[in-house]
C-alpha positions in Angstrom: -15.8 17.2 -18.9 -13.8 20.4 -19.2 -11.4 21.4 -16.4 -12.8 23.9 -14.0 -9.6 26.0 -14.5 -10.6 26.4 -18.1 -13.4 28.7 -16.9 -11.1 30.6 -14.5 -12.4 29.0 -11.3 -9.7 28.2 -8.8 -11.2 26.3 -5.9 -9.6 26.8 -2.5 -11.0 26.2 0.9 -11.2 29.2 3.2 -10.6 31.9 0.7 -13.5 34.4 0.6 -14.5 37.1 -1.9 -12.6 40.3 -1.3 -15.6 42.5 -2.3 -16.8 44.4 0.8 -19.7 42.6 2.6 -19.7 39.5 0.3 -19.6 36.1 2.0 -19.2 34.0 -1.1 -16.1 31.9 -1.9 -13.3 33.8 -3.7 -12.7 31.4 -6.6 -11.9 33.8 -9.4 -8.8 35.9 -9.6 -8.4 39.4 -10.8 -5.2 41.6 -11.2 -4.0 42.9 -7.9 -2.4 46.1 -6.7 1.1 45.0 -7.8 1.1 44.0 -11.5 3.0 41.1 -13.0 6.4 42.1 -14.2 10.1 41.5 -14.0 10.1 40.7 -10.3 7.7 37.8 -10.8 3.9 37.4 -10.6 2.0 40.2 -9.1 -0.7 39.9 -6.4 -4.1 38.5 -7.2 -7.4 39.6 -5.8 -10.0 37.0 -5.3 -13.7 37.4 -6.0 -16.9 35.4 -6.4 -18.3 35.0 -9.9 -20.7 38.0 -9.6 -18.0 40.3 -8.3 -15.3 39.2 -10.7 -17.7 40.0 -13.6 -18.3 43.4 -12.1 -14.6 43.9 -11.8 -14.0 42.9 -15.4 -16.7 45.1 -16.7 -15.1 48.2 -15.0 -11.4 47.2 -15.7 -9.7 49.6 -18.1 -6.6 48.1 -19.7 -5.6 51.5 -21.2 -5.9 53.4 -17.9 -3.0 55.9 -17.6 -1.9 55.6 -21.3 -1.6 58.4 -23.7 -3.5 58.4 -27.0 -0.3 57.5 -28.9 0.4 54.5 -26.5 -3.2 53.3 -26.9 -2.8 53.5 -30.7 0.4 51.5 -30.6 -1.2 48.9 -28.4 -4.0 48.4 -31.0 -1.5 48.0 -33.8 -1.4 44.5 -35.3 2.4 44.4 -35.0 2.5 45.6 -31.4 5.5 43.9 -29.7 7.1 42.9 -33.0 8.7 46.2 -33.8 11.8 45.4 -31.8 14.6 43.5 -33.6 15.3 40.1 -32.0 18.9 39.1 -31.3 18.8 36.2 -33.9 17.9 38.5 -36.8 20.2 41.5 -36.0 22.9 42.2 -38.7 25.5 41.2 -36.1 23.9 37.9 -35.3 26.3 35.0 -35.3 29.5 36.9 -35.3 30.9 35.1 -32.3 29.4 31.7 -33.1 28.8 31.2 -36.7 27.9 33.1 -39.9 26.4 36.5 -40.0 22.9 36.0 -41.5 23.0 39.5 -43.0 25.9 38.4 -45.2 23.8 35.9 -47.1 20.9 36.4 -49.5 19.8 32.7 -49.1 19.4 31.3 -45.6 20.6 27.9 -46.9 24.0 29.4 -47.8 24.3 30.7 -44.2 23.5 27.2 -42.8 26.0 25.5 -45.1 28.7 28.1 -44.1 28.0 27.3 -40.4 28.3 23.5 -41.2 31.6 24.1 -42.9 32.8 26.0 -39.8 31.8 23.1 -37.5 33.6 20.7 -39.8 36.8 22.8 -39.9 36.8 23.2 -36.1 36.5 19.4 -35.7 39.4 18.9 -38.2 41.6 21.5 -36.3 40.8 19.6 -33.0 41.9 16.3 -34.6 45.2 17.9 -35.8 45.8 19.4 -32.3 45.2 15.9 -30.8 47.6 14.3 -33.2 50.3 16.7 -32.2 50.5 14.6 -29.0 50.5 17.4 -26.5 46.7 17.3 -25.8 44.2 14.4 -25.7 41.2 14.4 -28.1 38.9 15.8 -25.4 41.4 18.5 -24.5 41.8 19.4 -28.2 38.0 19.8 -28.5 38.0 22.0 -25.4 40.7 24.2 -27.0 38.4 24.6 -30.0 35.5 25.6 -27.8 37.8 28.2 -26.2 39.1 29.3 -29.6 42.7 28.5 -28.7 45.4 26.6 -30.6 47.8 23.9 -29.4 50.5 26.5 -28.6 48.5 28.0 -25.7 49.7 28.3 -22.2 48.0 28.6 -18.8 48.1 32.5 -18.8 46.5 32.6 -22.3 43.9 30.1 -21.2 42.9 32.1 -18.1 42.7 35.3 -20.2 40.6 33.7 -22.9 38.3 32.1 -20.3 37.7 35.5 -18.6 37.0 37.1 -21.9 34.5 34.5 -23.0 32.7 34.4 -19.6 32.3 38.2 -19.8 30.9 37.9 -23.4 28.4 35.1 -22.7 27.2 35.8 -19.1 23.6 37.0 -18.9 24.6 39.9 -16.6 26.6 41.3 -19.5 23.8 40.8 -21.9 21.0 42.5 -20.2 19.7 39.3 -18.5 19.4 37.6 -21.9 20.1 33.9 -21.5 20.4 33.2 -25.2 24.2 32.4 -24.8 23.7 30.1 -21.9 24.8 27.0 -23.9 28.0 28.7 -25.0 28.7 29.8 -21.5 28.2 26.3 -20.2 30.5 24.9 -22.9 33.2 27.4 -22.1 33.1 26.7 -18.4 33.3 22.9 -19.0 36.2 23.3 -21.4 38.1 25.5 -19.0 37.5 23.0 -16.1 39.0 20.3 -18.3 41.9 22.3 -19.6 43.0 23.9 -16.3 43.8 20.4 -15.0 45.6 19.4 -18.1 49.0 17.9 -17.7 50.0 19.7 -21.0 49.5 23.1 -19.4 51.3 22.3 -16.1 
């Protein structure tokens, strides 16, 4: 048996139809006065089946749009004309290869793998220097610092990376959230390091 929600019905005791003079239950929602948007879901209006059908028949999606906006909305690529962050020519500059520099995506992936391997090798060399533990050496790699760093350089680099990866600096985009978390964790480990005392 299909779910009643599949058909749009949302059962709730005590909610009546908002159509004037109707005493039926308001089990079907329709867009409200405040539309859905950045600030969260909008308000719903609740109608019985007959009145929600009447509302839907009179609803004009294109109300207030110019002829050009309506034409763009009908385009099969509507919404895809904006370049996504992952496919920009500058993608990966901070954290891997630039995809635009490679004709073959597999070459870009192997370049990224080589970069990961070389970072691990540098971390191992830093740990072998004896000043930092293996975990601290990996944290230095995350921060992009070498074994010759000091507390001032660490703080400066931390501030720079937090500004780069924080969503407030990227128009609310949370694509760099993993890098930000890694930087914060690396800084927390390194700021308490005996090697930087």
